[in-house]
Phi, psi and omega in degrees: 000135179291160180300319178298318178296321178295316179299316178300313182297319184281335181262336183247308187280317184296319176300326177293320179294322180297324180295333182268356183290142174291157183302336181296337180265008184231151178197170174303145186306315182302322179293315181295313181299317179296319180293317179297323180288313186285319184275330187234353181069024183269139175235162182292130181251331178203162183210149177202163179263126180257192180291158179056032180061026176278153179250124179258127181229146173247123175251144179204159172251118179288341179281311183265338181087002178287153179214155179217136173253130179238157172231128180249129179282168178298337179278355178094007178274126181252131180242139175278127182243341178196153175205162180183201184230173175067042178294138174222130176278132181233149173223079184275143177281151175292147177292151175290158182300328179292333183250015183296132182274000000 
């Protein structure tokens, strides 16, 4: 997925998905963050503001490569929206205007 596609997905689509998540995938933020740290060794790797003042965060373990994307509502309820393996941190440069795709 391109970086632009990832940004779109995390700022527009994921907050919508979080609103549709059943309560079993949601808990107070402190509970979710503590569980990701204790059970998976995941820490916050990135953060952004989504629609409806929701906060989108990516947690990951650089040791195991597991990752989790969460969305937190303005009320403090955090929902798990995606998770997986093989996390890699990237800092890619923008393409030059001559090579813009």
